[in-house]
C-alpha positions as CSV (number, residue, x, y, z in Angstrom):
1,M,-24.2,-101.6,55.4
2,T,-27.2,-99.4,55.1
3,E,-30.6,-101.0,55.5
4,V,-32.2,-98.5,53.1
5,L,-31.4,-99.3,49.5
6,P,-31.7,-97.0,46.5
7,A,-34.5,-97.4,44.0
8,A,-34.1,-99.3,40.8
9,E,-33.9,-96.2,38.6
10,S,-31.0,-94.8,40.6
11,D,-27.5,-94.8,39.1
12,S,-25.7,-97.0,41.6
13,G,-23.8,-99.5,39.5
14,T,-24.3,-103.1,40.6
15,A,-25.5,-102.2,44.2
16,P,-28.7,-103.8,45.5
17,R,-31.9,-101.8,45.0
18,A,-35.3,-101.9,46.6
19,S,-38.6,-100.1,47.2
20,S,-38.8,-97.9,50.3
21,N,-40.7,-100.5,52.3
22,I,-37.8,-103.0,52.1
23,R,-35.0,-103.2,54.7
24,H,-31.8,-105.0,53.8
25,L,-30.4,-106.9,56.8
26,C,-27.6,-109.1,55.4
27,R,-25.7,-110.3,52.4
28,M,-23.8,-113.5,52.5
29,E,-21.5,-114.5,49.6
30,L,-22.8,-118.1,49.5
31,A,-22.4,-120.3,46.5
32,G,-25.5,-120.1,44.2
33,G,-28.7,-121.5,45.7
34,G,-31.2,-123.7,43.8
35,Q,-33.6,-123.9,46.8
36,I,-33.8,-122.6,50.3
37,V,-36.0,-123.9,53.1
38,I,-36.2,-122.7,56.7
39,D,-37.3,-124.6,59.8
40,R,-37.1,-122.7,63.0
41,N,-33.6,-121.1,63.4
42,Y,-32.1,-123.2,60.6
43,A,-31.8,-122.6,56.9
44,Y,-31.0,-125.3,54.3
45,V,-29.6,-124.3,51.0
46,G,-29.3,-126.7,48.1
47,H,-26.6,-125.3,45.8
48,Q,-27.2,-125.0,42.1
49,H,-23.9,-126.4,40.9
50,R,-21.6,-129.2,41.7
51,P,-19.3,-129.7,43.6
52,Q,-21.4,-127.8,46.2
53,G,-24.3,-129.8,47.7
54,T,-26.2,-128.6,50.8
55,T,-25.4,-126.0,53.4
56,I,-27.0,-125.9,56.8
57,L,-27.0,-122.4,58.5
58,D,-27.8,-121.2,62.0
59,I,-30.0,-118.1,61.3
60,S,-30.9,-117.2,64.9
61,D,-29.1,-113.9,64.2
62,P,-30.4,-113.0,60.8
63,R,-27.6,-110.4,60.4
64,K,-24.9,-113.0,60.9
65,P,-25.9,-116.4,59.6
66,K,-23.4,-119.1,60.6
67,I,-22.5,-122.2,58.5
68,L,-23.0,-125.3,60.7
69,S,-22.3,-128.0,58.1
70,T,-22.0,-128.7,54.4
71,L,-22.8,-131.8,52.3
72,T,-21.3,-132.5,48.9
73,P,-22.9,-134.7,46.2
74,N,-22.0,-138.3,46.3
75,H,-20.9,-138.5,42.7
76,P,-18.8,-136.0,40.7
77,W,-21.6,-135.7,38.0
78,S,-24.3,-135.0,40.5
79,H,-25.8,-131.8,41.8
80,S,-28.0,-131.7,44.8
81,H,-29.8,-128.3,44.5
82,K,-33.1,-129.0,46.2
83,A,-33.8,-129.7,49.9
84,R,-36.9,-130.1,52.1
85,V,-37.1,-130.6,55.8
86,V,-39.7,-132.1,58.1
87,G,-38.7,-132.3,61.8
88,D,-35.3,-133.9,62.0
89,L,-35.4,-135.3,58.5
90,M,-34.0,-133.6,55.4
91,V,-34.5,-134.9,51.9
92,V,-32.2,-133.8,49.1
93,N,-32.2,-134.7,45.4
94,S,-29.4,-136.3,43.4
95,E,-29.6,-135.3,39.7
96,F,-27.2,-135.4,36.7
97,E,-25.6,-132.0,35.9
98,R,-23.9,-131.5,32.6
99,G,-20.2,-130.7,32.7
100,P,-16.8,-131.6,31.6
101,G,-16.4,-135.4,31.5
102,S,-20.0,-136.2,32.5
103,R,-21.9,-138.8,30.5
104,R,-25.6,-138.9,31.2
105,E,-26.0,-142.4,29.8
106,E,-23.5,-143.7,32.4
107,Y,-24.8,-141.8,35.4
108,P,-25.3,-144.1,38.4
109,D,-26.5,-141.7,41.1
110,G,-30.0,-140.5,40.2
111,G,-32.4,-140.5,43.1
112,F,-32.8,-138.9,46.5
113,R,-31.2,-139.1,50.0
114,I,-32.8,-138.9,53.4
115,Y,-30.7,-137.5,56.3
116,N,-31.2,-137.3,60.0
117,I,-30.4,-133.7,61.0
118,K,-31.0,-133.8,64.7
119,D,-27.4,-132.7,65.0
120,R,-27.3,-130.0,62.3
121,T,-23.5,-129.9,62.6
122,N,-23.3,-133.5,61.5
123,P,-26.1,-134.8,59.3
124,K,-26.3,-138.6,59.1
125,L,-27.3,-140.4,55.9
126,V,-30.4,-142.6,56.6
127,S,-31.1,-143.9,53.1
128,F,-30.6,-143.4,49.4
129,V,-33.4,-144.2,47.0
130,K,-32.2,-144.8,43.4
131,T,-34.7,-143.8,40.8
132,H,-33.5,-143.8,37.1
133,G,-31.8,-141.8,34.4
134,K,-30.8,-138.3,35.3
135,G,-32.6,-138.7,38.7
136,V,-34.7,-136.4,40.8
137,H,-35.5,-132.7,40.3
138,R,-37.8,-130.7,42.5
139,F,-40.2,-132.3,44.9
140,D,-42.7,-131.8,47.8
141,M,-42.7,-133.5,51.1
142,D,-44.7,-133.9,54.3
143,E,-44.5,-136.0,57.4
144,N,-45.8,-139.1,55.6
145,Y,-44.8,-138.8,51.9
146,A,-42.3,-137.5,49.5
147,Y,-43.7,-136.4,46.2
148,I,-40.8,-136.9,43.8
149,S,-40.3,-135.6,40.3
150,T,-38.0,-138.0,38.6
151,E,-37.2,-140.0,35.5
152,M,-38.2,-143.6,35.7
153,K,-37.5,-146.6,33.5
154,G,-40.0,-146.9,30.7
155,F,-41.1,-143.3,30.8
156,V,-40.0,-140.3,28.8
157,G,-39.5,-137.2,30.9
158,N,-40.0,-136.8,34.6
159,I,-43.1,-138.2,36.3
160,L,-44.5,-138.1,39.8
161,V,-43.5,-140.9,42.1
162,I,-44.9,-140.9,45.7
163,Y,-42.9,-142.6,48.4
164,D,-44.0,-143.5,51.9
165,I,-41.2,-142.1,54.2
166,R,-42.7,-142.9,57.6
167,N,-39.9,-145.4,58.0
168,P,-37.1,-143.2,56.5
169,S,-34.6,-146.1,56.5
170,K,-36.9,-148.0,54.1
171,P,-38.9,-145.6,51.9
172,V,-41.6,-147.5,49.9
173,E,-43.0,-146.5,46.5
174,V,-46.7,-146.0,46.9
175,S,-47.9,-144.8,43.4
176,R,-47.0,-143.0,40.2
177,W,-48.7,-140.4,38.1
178,S,-47.8,-139.4,34.5
179,M,-49.2,-137.5,31.6
180,E,-50.5,-139.0,28.4
181,R,-47.8,-140.4,26.1
182,Q,-45.1,-140.6,28.7
183,N,-45.4,-144.3,29.5
184,V,-43.8,-145.7,26.3
185,A,-43.0,-149.0,28.0
186,S,-46.7,-149.7,28.1
187,G,-47.2,-148.8,24.5
188,D,-47.7,-145.0,24.6
189,E,-46.7,-143.3,21.4
190,P,-43.9,-140.9,22.4
191,H,-45.0,-137.3,22.6
192,P,-43.6,-135.0,19.9
193,K,-42.1,-132.8,22.6
194,R,-40.2,-135.8,24.0
195,A,-38.7,-135.1,27.4
196,E,-39.9,-131.4,27.3
197,H,-43.3,-133.0,28.0
198,R,-42.7,-133.7,31.6
199,L,-43.5,-132.9,35.2
200,H,-41.4,-130.2,36.8
201,H,-42.9,-130.7,40.3
202,A,-46.3,-131.1,42.0
203,M,-47.4,-129.4,45.3
204,R,-49.9,-131.0,47.6
205,C,-52.9,-129.1,49.0
206,G,-55.4,-131.3,50.8
207,T,-56.4,-134.1,48.6
208,E,-55.1,-132.4,45.4
209,M,-51.8,-131.8,43.8
210,Y,-51.0,-128.9,41.6
211,A,-48.4,-129.8,38.9
212,G,-46.3,-127.5,36.7
213,C,-45.8,-129.6,33.6
214,W,-42.9,-127.8,31.9
215,M,-43.7,-127.3,28.2
216,S,-47.1,-129.0,28.6
217,G,-48.9,-126.5,30.8
218,I,-50.4,-127.5,34.2
219,S,-52.3,-130.4,35.7
220,I,-54.4,-130.9,38.8
221,I,-54.2,-134.4,40.4
222,D,-56.6,-136.1,42.8
223,V,-54.7,-137.9,45.6
224,S,-57.6,-138.7,47.9
225,D,-56.5,-142.3,47.3
226,I,-52.8,-142.0,47.6
227,K,-52.3,-145.3,45.9
228,K,-54.3,-144.2,42.8
229,P,-53.5,-140.7,41.8
230,R,-55.8,-139.6,39.0
231,T,-55.9,-136.6,36.7
232,L,-58.6,-134.1,37.4
233,S,-57.6,-131.7,34.6
234,R,-54.9,-130.8,32.1
235,Y,-54.5,-127.4,30.7
236,E,-52.2,-126.6,27.7
237,Y,-51.7,-123.1,26.3
238,D,-53.1,-122.4,22.9
239,P,-51.0,-121.0,21.3
240,P,-48.2,-122.9,23.1
241,C,-46.5,-120.9,25.8
242,P,-42.9,-120.0,24.8
243,E,-41.5,-120.6,28.3
244,P,-41.9,-123.7,30.5
245,T,-44.2,-123.9,33.5
246,H,-42.2,-124.2,36.7
247,T,-44.5,-124.0,39.8
248,F,-48.3,-124.4,40.1
249,L,-49.5,-123.7,43.6
250,K,-53.0,-123.6,45.2
251,V,-53.8,-120.8,47.6
252,P,-55.0,-122.7,50.7
253,H,-57.9,-120.3,51.4
254,P,-60.6,-118.8,49.2
255,I,-60.3,-115.3,47.8
256,G,-63.5,-113.5,46.9
257,G,-65.4,-116.8,47.4
258,K,-63.3,-118.6,44.8
259,C,-60.5,-121.2,44.9
260,I,-57.4,-119.6,43.5
261,A,-54.0,-120.9,42.2
262,V,-50.9,-119.2,41.0
263,S,-48.1,-120.3,38.7
264,T,-44.7,-119.2,37.5
265,E,-42.7,-120.1,34.4
266,E,-39.0,-120.3,34.1
267,E,-37.3,-118.1,31.6
268,R,-34.5,-120.1,30.1
269,S,-30.9,-119.0,29.8
270,Y,-31.0,-118.9,26.0
271,R,-34.4,-117.8,24.7
272,G,-33.8,-118.6,21.0
273,A,-37.1,-118.4,19.2
274,D,-38.6,-116.8,22.3
275,A,-36.4,-113.7,21.9
276,G,-38.5,-110.6,21.5
277,K,-41.6,-112.2,23.0
278,P,-43.0,-111.3,26.5
279,H,-40.8,-112.6,29.3
280,A,-42.0,-115.5,31.5
281,P,-44.9,-114.2,33.7
282,L,-46.8,-114.9,36.9
283,R,-50.3,-116.3,36.3
284,T,-53.4,-116.5,38.4
285,W,-56.1,-119.1,38.1
286,D,-59.6,-119.8,39.2
287,V,-59.6,-123.5,40.3
288,T,-63.0,-123.5,42.0
289,D,-63.8,-126.4,39.7
290,P,-60.5,-128.3,39.6
291,T,-61.7,-130.2,36.6
292,Q,-61.8,-126.9,34.6
293,P,-59.0,-124.5,35.7
294,K,-59.6,-121.0,34.2
295,L,-56.7,-118.6,33.6
296,L,-57.5,-115.3,35.1
297,T,-54.6,-113.2,34.2
298,S,-50.9,-113.2,33.1
299,Y,-48.8,-110.6,35.0
300,Y,-45.8,-109.5,33.0
301,L,-43.1,-107.4,34.7
302,P,-42.0,-104.6,32.3
303,E,-38.3,-104.6,31.3
304,S,-38.1,-101.1,32.8
305,A,-38.5,-102.7,36.3
306,T,-34.8,-103.6,36.3
307,P,-31.7,-101.5,35.7
308,Y,-30.1,-104.4,33.8
309,P,-30.5,-105.0,30.0
310,A,-33.6,-107.3,30.2
311,G,-33.3,-108.1,26.5
312,K,-29.8,-109.4,26.9
313,V,-29.9,-111.2,30.3
314,R,-32.1,-113.8,31.9
315,F,-35.1,-111.7,33.2
316,G,-38.4,-113.5,33.5
317,T,-40.0,-115.4,36.4
318,H,-38.7,-118.5,38.1
319,Q,-40.1,-119.3,41.5
320,L,-42.4,-118.1,44.3
321,R,-42.7,-118.7,48.0
322,E,-44.6,-122.0,48.1
323,K,-47.1,-120.7,50.7
324,V,-49.7,-118.0,50.6
325,D,-50.8,-116.4,53.8
326,E,-54.2,-114.7,54.5
327,D,-52.7,-111.4,53.5
328,N,-52.7,-112.7,49.9
329,L,-49.2,-111.5,49.2
330,L,-47.0,-113.5,46.8
331,Y,-43.2,-113.3,46.9
332,V,-42.0,-114.0,43.4
333,T,-38.6,-114.2,41.9
334,W,-37.8,-112.7,38.5
335,F,-34.2,-113.4,37.6
336,A,-32.8,-110.0,36.7
337,G,-36.0,-108.4,38.1
338,G,-35.3,-109.5,41.6
339,L,-37.9,-110.4,44.2
340,R,-41.3,-108.8,43.7
341,V,-44.1,-108.6,46.4
342,I,-47.4,-109.1,44.6
343,D,-50.8,-108.6,46.1
344,I,-53.5,-110.9,44.7
345,G,-56.4,-109.8,46.9
346,D,-58.0,-109.2,43.5
347,P,-56.6,-112.3,41.7
348,A,-57.5,-111.0,38.2
349,N,-55.7,-107.7,38.9
350,P,-52.4,-108.4,40.8
351,E,-50.6,-105.3,42.1
352,E,-47.0,-104.9,43.1
353,R,-46.4,-103.8,46.7
354,G,-42.6,-103.8,46.8
355,Y,-39.4,-105.1,45.3
356,F,-35.8,-106.1,46.0
357,I,-33.1,-106.4,43.3
358,P,-29.9,-107.9,44.8
359,K,-26.4,-107.2,43.5
360,P,-25.2,-109.8,41.0
361,G,-22.5,-112.2,41.9
362,D,-19.0,-111.1,40.9
363,G,-18.4,-111.4,37.2
364,V,-22.1,-112.0,36.4
365,A,-23.9,-109.5,34.2
366,A,-27.1,-109.3,36.2
367,P,-28.7,-110.9,39.3
368,L,-30.2,-114.4,38.9
369,T,-32.7,-114.2,41.7
370,N,-33.7,-117.8,42.2
371,D,-35.7,-118.8,45.3
372,V,-37.3,-117.2,48.4
373,F,-38.4,-118.4,51.8
374,K,-40.2,-116.4,54.6
375,D,-39.2,-117.4,58.1
376,D,-41.3,-117.3,61.3
377,R,-40.1,-113.7,62.0
378,G,-41.4,-112.5,58.6
379,L,-37.9,-112.1,57.2
380,L,-37.4,-113.0,53.5
381,W,-34.3,-115.1,52.5
382,V,-33.5,-114.7,48.8
383,T,-31.0,-116.8,46.9
384,D,-29.2,-116.1,43.6
385,K,-28.6,-119.0,41.1
386,E,-24.9,-118.0,40.7
387,R,-23.9,-116.4,44.1
388,G,-25.4,-114.7,47.1
389,L,-27.9,-115.0,49.9
390,D,-29.7,-111.8,51.0
391,V,-31.9,-111.3,54.0
392,I,-34.6,-108.6,53.8
393,E,-37.7,-107.4,55.6
394,Y,-40.8,-106.2,53.8
395,K,-42.8,-103.7,55.8
């Protein structure tokens, strides 16, 4: 395998492509990944589709990752496509996935599981927390708390539920946060968007959480009192944004004397009424006043950035590396557009510094670049929603 890949405009079939400052170290034909996280010399991949669950890899040699263990979902209707790790604990979600024979109204396994992974070859289940309905989607986590996006009884659409996990064998619910018109059990009039009006997930930064709220924009939440989360601000697009907001992330350091946040949307598989409109973008925000977030710019990748037919395949953004270093580089996945390295040193004028477009999985019309993680060596690990794990280096 050559480390130097051809550029996107070259005629090389379904081969991977990249800018000249990218080295391609490895391709592993792993089942499609929903999320990848890395801790030291280990990678944890939550797989997008059942019956695959979670794979733990030894990545001490990035050219030859080794599978140490695999977990499968505990119910045939579950997928477990998200994972996070702190020390020797791993948390994975359990969520209903549509498929032959599955019946959401009878689904019994929605929630999350905590594993002891001190022995990466043999993870041990510590506890299962049952939530409600279709269960848990994406979430954040630290040494003390898990910040879970889940359905809960009496609410329409996912809300934020914070659990104390300091005793992982007995997680304790600490508090909840929801948007207006979600708590129908308490008398809220249901939102006209129904479950499209929901939390995707919220990321903690200090005493604030930054929440992507799917078809209802973004929110910033004050968690200085962890028992009483309160809304600092809500921002909804006017006119409504055609694609749902996926991730909203605060940059942990100021840029140009201002507090900055970034967000991605998730281009859906079937655009429907969105067809012909701009594809899901990367956005930058001024959140110096968290009660009044200000949209700085929306960065749209042109369809010409991919050799695949962007009007016929899933193309727009999905996810970004959920950490921004002092170099102000973002690593953002566009499905058929691959991984893009974006410089936000001037947040109102993002500039691309490099790109990597992986080969699609066998039988798939185009890549579905899904998630990315940067390890301690500076290597980037890139998953595809259908198939494939690529290891690259950006120089």
